N, C-alpha and C positions, 0 to 999 in steps of 0.2 A: 161343154162338150166340142169335143175334137171330131173334124169331117174327116172320111176316106170313102174310099171305091175299094171295089173287087173285080177282077180283070182275069180274063181267059182267051182263049186264042179265038171269040168270036170279038174283041175288042183290040183296037189299035195297039202298036206299041209305040204311040207318040200320044197316047192316052193325056185330059186336059191335066195338072196337078196343082192348079191354082186353087187353093183356099183348104188344102189338103193336107192334113198328118199324117197319114199311113194309109197302106195299099195291101191288098192280101192279093195275091197271084196262083191261081191255078197252075199246078207244078204236073200233078201227074194223075192216072186214076186207072183201078184195077194193077195189074201189071204188065201193061203193055201200051199205054198210053202217054206219051210225052207233050206237053204243052209247045207246040213248033215256037211259039213266040216267048215263050217261058224268059231267055237270056235278057232278048231286048226290052220286055216288061219290066225288068226287076232293075236294067239299068236306067229305064228311064226314073223309076223310083227313087234311085239311088241318087240320079243327078240331082233332082229337085230335094232331095234332106230328108224326105220322109220314111216312117220307121217301117220295111217291107217287112212280109209276113206270106209263107207260101201255103197252100191246100193242096189235099191227097182225096180225089171222089172215094169212095168204100167202097168196094162192091162185098159182098159174103164169098167166105172162103177164103184159103190161103193166105192168111193175118200178116202170118210174120212174114212171109215173101211179099206181102204188098207194102210194107214198112220199109223191109229192106229196101224195093223199088223204090220210094218216096224219098226215102235218104241220100239215094245214089243221085238223084236229078234234083233236089232244090237245094242250090247254092249253101256251102255250110260256115256261115258267119255271124261271130256274135251279136245280140243284140235283134236277129231275124228273130221271126213269129213263125213257130208251126200249127197245121191246124188238118184237123181231121172233119171233113163233109160227110157228115151219117144221113143220108135221106135214102129215097126209094128212086133204084137203077133206073136206066131203060127199058129192063127187061121186067120191070114192077116189082122184083125182090128188093129184100135189102137187110142187110148185115143186122147179126142179132146184136142186143145187149153186151153180152158175152164178148162177141167179134169186136165192137166197136171198143169197150172197156181195154183188151188185149193189143189195140191196134195202138191205141193211145200209151199203152205202158213197155208198148214197144219201141215205139217212136224216141219215149223218152228214156229208153234205158242208152239208144244207139246216138241220142243228142243230149247227154244229160246239161249240156250250160243254155239249151235253148229251149222257151217255153210253148206247152204244147199244150195246144185249144181244141175245145169239140165246136164244132159249128153243127147247127140243124135247125129247124123252123120252129114253131112255137106248138103245133100239132103232134112233132116227136117226141116235143121235149113233154106237153101232159099225158100223151097218149101212149107211146111207143116205150120211153124212156122207165125203167122201173129199179134202173145204180145209181142215179145221181152223178154219177163219176164221168169229170168233167176236164182234167188234166189240171191245167196251169188256169181253167178257165172257161166260163161261157162266151160262146157266140153266139148270140140267137137272133133269127129271124122271122122279125112279125110285123108287115106292111101296115102299120101306123102312126102316130106323130113318132117323132126322133128321140129316141132316150126314154120312149115309153112304152114300151114290148109287155105284153099282157101277161106278165108271167109275174112270182114271186119271187124268185131264184136270185140273189146275184148273178148279176151280169157284167163282164168287161168290155164285148162289144156288139151292136147292135145294127142290124141288117133291117131298116127298115123300107127302103122302095128297092124297085126295080127297074125304075124308068126312069132317062133312057140308059140307064145302064144301073147294075147295085150299087146301092149307095148305103153309107154306114157313120155309126159313131161311134166314139171309144168312149170310157167313164173315167177318163182322168182328166187333171183339173190341166194340163200344160202338154205338148209336146215332149218337154223337158224329163215331167211324169211320166210318160206313156214309156222314152228311152230308158229312162232309169229304168224300170219296171222289167219291161222287155230283156236289157242287159243282164239285171240280175238271174244271179246262177238259180236254175232250177229246181225244186227239192226232190230230187230222184226218187225213184221207187214207187208205191203206192200205198205210199200214206197221207196224201191231198186229201181233205175233209171234202165233206161235199156240200154243193153249193145253191142243193136245194133250197134250204133256207136262212143259208148263214150267209156269212160276206166270199167274196171270190176267195180264191186261194193264193 
């Protein structure tokens, strides 16, 4: 398994990259927030030779506008990964299944050459999600042994700890394999198979 982390404005722009193969960086939230450390954190990852990804924290409503806001701030570079963070918002709400699916599909239309993933936690995946739609792959949060999330679905990334920061592993045999997958053209449109019980798209 490959190791990586995900960072936001709460983490330093000079985060430790030793032993890492990838990093996910929070880019945006809703329609008004941009991570002030986005550029510096992305440069740090690229300078270390990591596969770089960006994520958007999804709020309910205005889904098309949120997708456009995200892609307008996430750097446009081949081989980068894009993800939607689908969980409970600060005011206790969450985007619906239909809104989550629409956001992923809209981002894939806007960025057809980038992989677009769903990040969510185990409780949401098992008890809130009803469509099993995760775009180009599932990034699951479940704080257990690395690489052993308690779900049956296929997954690409597993966030297994939040101490002292969010730690992840990726289900790829090598960084070269991850980089090749990330750089391969996404299958634009809505025809990606469910990842509920099969292999990742």
